[in-house]
N, C-alpha and C positions, 0 to 999 in steps of 0.2 A: 517929650522934650527933656524932662528931668532925667529919664533913663539914658538918653543920648549924651546929656551933659556929664552924668556920673561916669559912664563907661569911657567916654572920650577923654575925660580928665584923668582917668585911672590907667591909661595905656602904659605909662612907664612902670607903674607898680605891677600891672598884670604881666608885662613882659619880663620884668625883673624877677618876679616870683613864679613864673611859669604857670599862672592860673588861667590857662586858655580854656579849659573845659568849663570852668565856672563862669567865665565871661561869655562864652558861647551860649550858655543857658540863659543869661540875661538878654542876649542879643536876639535869640530865636523869635520872640514875638514881634520884633520890629521889622516891617516890610523892607525888602532889599533896596528898593528905590529911595528909602528914607535914611538909609545908613550913611554916615560920613565916610570918606575914604579910609580914615584910620582904622575902621573896623576890619578892613581887609587884612591888616597886619596880623590881627588875632586869628582870622580864618586861615591865613597862610601858614601860621605856626601849627594849626591843627592839620593842615595838608601835610606838613613835614612830619608830624607825629605818625601819620598813616603811610609815610613813605612816598608821597607824591611830590617829589622835589620840583618837577616841572611846573605844576600848578602853583606851588608855593612861591617860586621865583616870579612867575607871571603876576600873581596877586601883589607881591611886594613891589615889583617894578611899576605896576599900575599906580600904586599909591605914590611912589616917588615921582612919577610923571605928572601928578595932579597939579594944576596951576594954583599958585598962592597957598601952598601947603603949609600947615602949621609947623614951625621949626622942630617941635618935639616929635611930631609924627614923621617928619622928614628924617630925623636922627634914627628913629626906630625902623623906618623903612630901609635905611642904609645898614643898620645892624642886622636886620633880617637877611638882606642880600649878602652881606659879608659872611654871616653864619652859614647860609645855604651854599655859597661857593667854596667856603672852607670845607664843609662836609662833602661837597661834590668832588673836591680834589682839584679845582681850577684855581691854581695859585695866582695867575695873572689877574683874573677878575677879582679875586679876593683882595689882592693888594690894592687895586683901584678903589674898591669900596672902603678899605681900611684907611687910605689916604683921605678920602672925603669925610669919613666919620671922625677922623682926628681933629677936624676943624670945629667940632661941637663944643659947646660951653659946658657940657655935662662931664665932670671929671671922671665919673665911673665909665662912661662910654669912651672917653679918651683913653683910659687904661686898656679897655678891650681892644680898641683900634691898634694901639701900639703893641700890645701882646700878640695880636693877630699877625702883624708884620714880622715879629720875631718867630712866630710859629712857621710861617712860610719860609723864612730864612733858614730855620733849623731843619727843614725838610731837605734842604740842598746843602749849602756849605756854611750855614750859620752855626754858632756854638750853643749847645744845649745848656751849658752852665748859666749863660746870660738869660736865657728864657726861664729857667727854673727860678732864678733870683727874682725876676719880674713877677712871675706867677705867685711866688711866696709872699711878695709885698702886696699883691692884689688881694690875696686871701686875708691878710691882716686888715685891709681897708674895707673889704666888702662885708656887709652886715646882713642882719635878718630882714631888712627891708627889700633886699633883692636876692632872695635865697636861690633862685634859679641861676642867676649869674655866678653866684658863689659855687654852686654845684658844678657848673661848666668849668670854672677855673680850677677847682679841685680835681676834676677828671683829667684835664689837660696836664696838670702838675703830676698826677699819678702816672700818666702815660710817659711823660718825660723821665720820671724817676725810674720807670721800668727800662727804658732805653739805656739809662745810665747804669743799669744793673743794681739799682738800689731797691730790691724787690720788697723788703719788709717795709721800707718807707712808703713805697707805692701803695701797698695794701692798706696802710694806715690812712693815707689821703683818700683812697677809694671808699673806705668806710664812711668818711665824712661826706664825700660826694653823694653816696647812696642815701645817707640821712637827709641831705638837702633836697635831693630829687623826690624823696618819698612824700614830701609835702606839696608837690607841684603836679602839673599835668605832663611832666616831661617823660613820657613813656619810653621813647627811643633812647634818651640819654640815660634813664635809669637802667634799661636793659643793657646798654653798652657798658655801664659801670659794673653791673653784676657780672657780665660776661668777661670783662677784663681781669677779674679776679682769677679766672681759670688758668691763663698762661702764667700768671705770677705764682700761683700756688703750685702749678706743675713744675716750674723752675726750682722751687724750694723742696721738691720731692714729696709734696702733699697731694699725691695723685688721687686719693680717695675723695678729697674735698673738691678737687678740680673736676673729677668725673661727675660728682653730684650736681655741680653747676651746669655742666654740659647736658646732663640728662634732664635738667629743668627746662632747657631750651629745645632739645632735639628728641623726638619730633616736636614741632611747635604745639604747645598746649592751648594757646589762645592768642589771638591778635596777630599783628604784623611783626615779623622779625627781620631786621635789616640784613641784607646780604653780607655786609661787613662783619656782623656778629657771627653769622654762619661760617664765613671764611676763617675768622679768628679761631673759632672753636674747632673747626676741621684741622687747622694748623697745630693746635695743641695736641691732638691725637697723633698727627704725623710726626711731630717733633719729639714727643715724649711717650706715646702710647701705641695705639693700633693703627696701622696704615689702612686697613680695611674699613675701620670705622671713620677714619678721616675721609676716605673716598665717599662713603655713604653720606656724610654731612655735606661735603662739597657738591655732591650731585643735587642737593636741594637749592643751590644758588641759582638765581635767575639767569636768563640768557645774557650773553656778553653785551649785546647792544642795549640791554636794559640796565646795565650797571653804571654807577657813577665812575668818574675817573679814578677816584681813590679806591673804590672796590676793584676796578680792573687792575690797578697796580698791585694791590694786595693779593689778588687771585693769581696773577702772573707769577709772583715770587713763590707763593705757596705751592702752586702746581709744579713749578720748576723743581723745587726741592723734592716734591713727592716723586717725580720721575727720576731725579738724580739718585735717590735712595734705592731705586729698582734697576739702576743701570740703563735707563732709557734716555740716553743723552740727547738724541735727536729731538725727542718730544720735549725734553727740558729746554733745549735751545729754542724751540718753537714757542714755548710759553714765555720765555724772556723776551722774545721778539714782539710779544703782544703788550709789553709794558708801554703805556701811553707816554708820549712826549709832553713837554711843558713842565711848568713849576708844580711840584707836588705840595701837599699841605699837611702831610703826616710827619711829625717830628722824628728825625732819625731815618727817614725813608731813603735818603741818599746812601747812608752807610749800609743799610740792609740790602739795597739793590746791588751795591758793589760786592758785598760779602756773599750774596747769593750767586753772583757771577763767578766769584773765586771758588765757591763750593763746586760749581759745575766744572770749572777748569781743572781743579785738583782731582776731583773724582774721575774725570775722563782721562786723566794722565796727560794733559796738555803740557807741552814743553815749557810754556811760559806760565804755568800754574802758580809757581812760587812767586813770580813777579806780580801777578794779578792779586794774589792773596796779600802780599806785602803792601801793595798800593791800597787795597781795601782797608788794611789795618791802619795805615797812615792817615787815610781820609777819616776813618772812624775816630781816630785819636784827636784830630783837629776839630771834629764835630762834637767831641765829648760823648760819643755813643759807645760807652765802655762795653756794653753787652756784645755789640757787633765787633768791636776791636778784639775782644778775647777770642771770639770764634775765628776771626780772620788770622790772628796770630797762631792759633792751633793749626789752621789750614796750611799756613806757611811752613810751620815746623814739620807737619806730616808730608808735605810735598817734597821737601828737601831731604827727608829722613834724617834730619839734623840731630846731633847729639843734644840739642836744646829741647828736643821733644819732651823729655822728662820734666824739664823746667816749665815748658809751655803747659803741660798737663796740670802741674801744681798751680800755675798762674790762672788757669782756666777754672779752678775750683775755689776761688777766693771766698765767695758766699755760699755757693752750691755748685754741684758738678754738672749743671744742666748743659754747659758748653760742650762737655765731653759727650753727653748723650746726643746732642744736636748732630755730631759727626760720628756717631757710634760705628757705622759700617766702615769708616776709614780707620778707626782706631783698632777694631777687632783684629785685622790681620797683623798688627804690630805688637800685640800683647806679649809675645815671646821675647821681644827686644827691649821691653821696658825694665827699668830698675824696680826694686821692691816697693819703694815709696810711690812711684807713679802707678804701678800696677794696683796697689791698694787703693789709690785714689779712684782709679777706674772702677774697682769693685764697689766702692761706696756709691758712685754715680749709678752703677747698674742696679744696686739695691733700691735706689730712689726711683728709678724708671725701668723696672724689670721688663715690661712688655716691649718697650722699644729695643732694648738690648737683646732680648730673646730673638727678635726678628733678625737682627744683624748676625748674631752668633749662629743661628740655624742656617742662614744663607751661606755663611762662610764654611761651616762644617760639611754641608751638602756639596759645596763646590770644590772643596779641597780635602777629601778624606785621605788622600795619599800622603799628605804632609804631616801626619801625626800631630794635629793641632791640640796639644795637651793643655796649654794655657787657656785657649778658647773653651775647651771642654770643661775645664775646672770652673770657669766663670758660669757656664751654662748650668753646671751642677748646682751652683749656689743659688741661681735665680730661676731655674727651669721649672717645667710643668711635667705632668705624668707622661705626656707624649714624648718627652725627651729622655726618659729612662732607657728605653730599648736602644736608640742609637748610641747613647753613651756607653751602654754595656757592650754593644757591638764594637765600638772603638776600643774599649778596655780589653777585649779579647785579643785584638790585634797588637796590643802593647804588652802582653803578659811576659814575653821574653825579656823586654827591657826593664820590667818592674817599675816603669814610669807611667802612672795612671791606670794600673791594672784594676783598681777598685772603683774607677769612674762609674757613676750611676748608683752606687750603693747608698751613698749618703742622701742623694736626692730621693731614692725610693723610700728610705726611712722617714725623711722629713715630710713627704707627701702621703705616707701610708694612712689608711683609715685606722683610727684608734679603736681598740676593741674594749668594750665595756661588758662585763659579765655580771648579770644579776644572779648572785649565788646565795641569796638568803630567801628561804622559801623554795619555790620551784625554780629551777635554773633556766635562764635564757641568755642568749648572746646578742649583743648589738654591735654590728660591724659596719661603721659608717652609716649609711641609710638603711641597711638590712637589719631586721630583727628576726632571730632564729630561735624558736622555742626549743628547749632542751629535749622535749619529747621527739623532735624530728631529727635528732643527732644520734648516731650509733652510741649505745650505752657505754661501751668501753672508751670511746672517744671522749664522751662527756665526763666519764670517770677520771680519765687521765688529766683532763683540763682541771677539774675540781681538786684532784690530788695535788697538782702542782701549785694551785692557788693557795692551798693550805700549808705549803712549805715555806720556810724562810727564803727570801729572795726568789720565790717562785721556781725553785730548782730542787732537784733530787738526784741521787745517784741512780744509775740504771738498776742496780740490785735492789734499791729501795722501791722503785716502781714495780719491778717484777714481783717482789715479795708482797706488795700491797694489792696489786690488781690480778696477779696470776699465781697465787700461792700454791696451788695444787698441781700446776702443770710441770711437765718435764722442762728443765732449763732451756733446752733447744727450742721446744715448741713455744715456751713463754717468750723467748727473744723474738721469734718469728711473729708472734701475735703483737708484740710491742712495735715492731717495725711496720706492720700493717696498720696499727692504730695511729702511729705518727703520720703515715701516708694519708690516711683519711682526715686526720686533724688539720693538717696543712691545707687540705682542700675545703675544709669547712671555713677556715679563716680567709682563704683566698680562692676565688672561683672566677677564672681558671688559675691554677698554680703553676709557676715556673721558678725553678730553683735559682736561675740566673737573675730573674727580675724581682725576686721576693725581697721585702724589707727585713725579713727574718723574725717573724712572730715566735716561731718554735725553733729551738736549737737542740742538737744532739751530737755530742762528740762521743768518743769511745766509752766514757765513764759517766757523763753527766747529761741530764736532760733539763731544759729550763724554758720558761716563757720570758720574753723580753719585757721587763717592767716598764720600759719607756713606751711600749706599744700596747700593753695589755694591763687592764686594771679591773677591779671588781668591787662590789659593795663591801664585802667582808674585809678586803685589803684596806679600803678607805676607812672603815670603822677601826681596824687595828691601828692604822696610822694616827687617827684622832685620839685613841686611847693612849698611845705611847707618847703623844705630844702634850698631854694634859699637864697644866702647871699645878703648883701647890701653893695655896689652896686653888681648887678648880674654879674657874670663873663661870658665871651663868652662860656666857656666850659659848664657851667650850662644851658645856653640857648640852646646850640647845643644838649645837652642830652635831653632836653624837646622836641625840634622840631623833633628830630629823633624818639622819642617814640610816640608822639601824632599822631593819625591817623584820628581822626574825632569825631563826636558827639557820646555820650554814647548811646548804645543799641537802634539802629534804629528800631529793631523789636518791640519796645514798645514806639515809638515816641509819641503816643497819650495817653499814660497812665499817669495819674496825678502824680503818685508816682515817675516817672522817670524825669519829666520836671525840677524840681528844681536842682537836681544833675547835669543833663546834661548841663543846661544853665550856672550854676555857674562854672563848670569845663571849659567849652568852653570860657566863658568870661575871666577867669583867664589866659587861654592860649593866647588869642588874646591880652590882655593887656601887657603881658610879651614880646610877639613878637613885638608889636608896639613900645614899648620902646627900645627894642634891635635894631630894624632896624633904628629907629630915631637916636639913639646914634651912630650907625655905619656910618650913613650919615654925622652926625656932626663931627665925629672924623676922617673921611677919610678912614674907613675900608669898602670900597665900595663893593669889591668882597664878603666879608662875609655877608654884609647886603643884597646883591642881592640873595645869596644862601638861607638865612633864609626866605626872603620875598617870593621867588618863592615857596618854600615848604609849607609855610603857606597858600598861595593862592590856592595851590592844595587841601588843606584840606577845606578851606572856600573861594571860589572864590568871595564872596560878601563882603570880609573884606575891606571896602573902604579905611581906613586910611593906611593900609598896602600897598594897590595897589597904592595909591598916593605916598607913600615913594619909592616904586619900580620904578614908573615913574621918580621920581627925580634922583634916583640912575642911571637909564639908561641914562638919559640926561647928568648927570655930568661925566659919564664915556665914553660918545661919542657913546653909543650903540643906534643909532638913529632908526634903523629898528626895534629893540626890543621895543623901546619906542613907536613907531608908532603902532605896533601890540597891545601892552598892552593898549594904549590910546583908540584904537577902541573898546575894550571890556569895558573899563571904561565909555566911552561916551555912549555906547549903554545902559548900566545899568542906567546911569543918566537920559537919555531921556525916555526909555521905562518903567522903573520901578518906577522912582521918579518924572518924568515929569519935569525935570530941564535941563537947557542947561549947558553943562559942560564948564569949562574954557578952553581956547585954550591950545594946547600942549606946546606952547612956554612959557607959564606962569609957568610951573613946573620947 
């Protein structure tokens, strides 16, 4: 009896804080026939968390129909039914329960009832600004005693702000909602809040973050995921990313007759747009025909439906497309749905091919260019007619959502190759992938006579090229993207030419310098032929297979000069040389550490006895030793003993015969009391002095 009394009296707190799972744990030991009706309210919430809306409605209605029901339990039965019908998308029934709940004496529940009436109104022809102000005032009044109610209010506020195109504000409110739901049993509300971040982030061009959210839901890792969440995430991919991934996600949505009215409406609009973007207008029309009648419950739904209808009309080339788009823009304006108004205005300008299109593009990129991305396949054919400012705005939007624009650009270029679509090709070059290089180069060849776009594809090839890293200290090896090629598997002259160029300033040399270094004893004609053959094989080491037309240009050879492209080719010795040249005065410990960590040994031991390599090898090694010697000496003088020991040890690993560094290390060991280490190091030092120099070393105690 005590348990019944405690749980029964705590129903407002349990419902307000979303502590359904905790309450269910207390209720479990109580036999079902001894539970009062109010307990079914908690169980109905658990049914809703598991996606069983029908069971949840039945349980809540059963409580409401109980004779002589306690007023508090009656209010929460009404709240449950109101919530369930709002989530289900049944605006008429939701309004009925909102009117009944408004008669409560609980001010918090009165707020919820009145806000619910505004939510239903804002889904049709009500104004979102009025709803946002009401929700903001509720947030200020709702406290920690009803944290679940606060979370729901914050979620609804975030949704409305998103419809108003206030995406940063929406994300801020969503973060608060997630914090509120984290402390409750509100699984589906928490999931919906996390999922809503994905479209908002995508609008702002933060696609990596949006994709991480989507990947956390799809495929489902655990538990029930609402169909509405799946539809929303599928729409994110279709609007801003991959249509194929969108279809994959949408295929996980349950059968149509198992969906709520809200889910059916959302799915109809999402699938309509998916078909529009592929020119499947009959299928798009069929999807819109599945849009359920009746009052919707999703704020901004009316504007979205009308804008989707306009999208279909304009894309299909309907004679009244402009009128439909203008009407959608007007309706969205009255509703305060600025996100859909901006899309509809773009559609109107596109349909009329108006001179205002440039202005509409600018207006469509107030906070972010997602509105342009939303209708990318309609803007792509018009790129050549845009002014510079509008075209630059489109390029910014394409960089924010490259996958979506690539799809539209490829479709256009494949369908209209005869129109010399240079502006479209230039945009694809900016955001394209490797598969786009060949078609862009094919287009470029067709434009060579006009000199307009003749270099298309070159920039893309360079941007996407695998960078080449050459390990040229010690034994030589090449790393080309994921490939690692030992120097021993490369033709010797090919490897020699590579290392020779690495040792030259700007990785370049005249043809005569190369011939003199690598083929000094050959007849000039034979030497030149050998050089050409070596270049042939070098290009095919860097690129397998190699095509001159598709190459990013790792190796260049004009009539007099041969060079490696320093933007695409790098090596350990080049990196060390750069570190040495950039050293400040005095040299900082961090600079010395960077050099010591990078330098691994003498340059190109494969060619140790080649004259052309000796000067570069010795100069680089001498510079390295000089810097290390000074650094270790300074550390000894300033008391940074541990740092000096670390640097000296690594330097001696590279060059065990570096006498001055070894002497400094002996002194560092002695001053730090590392007598065993000092004795071991002294044994090596003394052996070198006696055996290699014929000198008697000073006693260890003198260091």
